[in-house]
C-alpha positions in Angstrom: -0.2 0.3 -0.1 0.9 3.4 -0.8 0.5 6.5 2.2 -0.6 9.7 -0.2 -0.9 13.6 1.2 -2.7 15.4 -1.0 -1.7 19.4 0.5 -2.2 22.7 -0.4 -0.8 25.6 1.7 -4.7 25.8 3.6 -5.1 22.3 4.8 -4.5 19.0 4.3 -7.2 17.0 1.7 -6.4 13.7 2.0 -4.4 11.3 4.4 -4.6 8.0 3.6 -3.5 4.1 2.1 -4.2 4.1 -1.4 -3.7 1.0 -4.0 -2.7 3.3 -6.6 -2.9 7.2 -7.1 -2.8 8.9 -10.9 -1.4 12.7 -11.5 -1.1 15.3 -14.1 2.5 15.5 -14.7 3.5 18.4 -16.4 4.9 15.9 -19.3 2.6 13.4 -19.3 -0.1 12.0 -16.9 1.0 9.1 -14.7 0.4 6.5 -12.5 1.9 5.6 -9.1 1.2 1.6 -7.8 3.5 0.2 -4.9 7.1 0.1 -5.0 6.9 3.0 -7.2 10.9 3.8 -8.4 11.3 7.3 -6.3 10.8 10.2 -8.1 9.4 14.1 -8.3 7.7 16.1 -10.9 5.9 18.5 -11.5 2.4 18.8 -11.8 0.2 20.5 -14.0 -3.4 21.6 -13.3 -5.4 18.9 -13.7 -7.0 15.6 -11.9 -5.4 13.5 -9.2 -7.6 10.3 -8.7 -6.8 8.9 -5.9 -7.1 4.4 -5.8 -7.7 3.6 -1.9 -7.9 1.1 0.4 -10.3 -0.5 0.1 -11.4 0.7 -3.5 -12.8 3.7 -3.3 -11.8 6.2 -6.0 -11.2 9.6 -5.0 -11.0 12.8 -7.6 -10.0 15.9 -7.3 -9.0 19.0 -9.7 -5.8 20.1 -8.5 -3.9 23.2 -9.4 0.1 23.3 -10.5 2.0 22.4 -7.9 5.0 19.0 -7.5 4.1 15.5 -6.5 7.3 13.1 -5.0 7.5 10.0 -4.2 10.0 7.9 -1.9 9.7 4.4 0.2 5.7 4.5 -1.2 5.6 7.2 0.7 3.5 9.8 -1.2 3.4 13.4 -1.4 1.0 15.6 -3.3 1.5 19.6 -2.8 -0.7 21.5 -5.0 -1.9 25.5 -4.6 -5.3 24.2 -5.0 -7.9 20.9 -4.3 -11.1 20.1 -4.8 -13.0 16.8 -4.6 -14.9 16.0 -8.0 
C-alpha cells in the first residue's frame, strides 16, 4: 500500500492509504503503484485520482504543484484541490 498525502497551503485535503494514484505530470499524466521507483515531478493543473485501500476512487481537481514519492509515501503538494 501507498501512504498518500494531498496538501495545499491551507490544509491537508487527503491523508490515507491507497492502491494507486494518478497525477497530471507536466510531461504527461502518470500512475504510481506500490513499490514505484522514487520520483519528483512537477504537476500541471488537472485531475488527481486516488484508489484507496478499500477500492474507493477519489477524484480531485488540482492546480499546479509537485509530487514526491519515496519508500511508498506520496506527497502531492498543490496550490488548490477540490473534490469532484
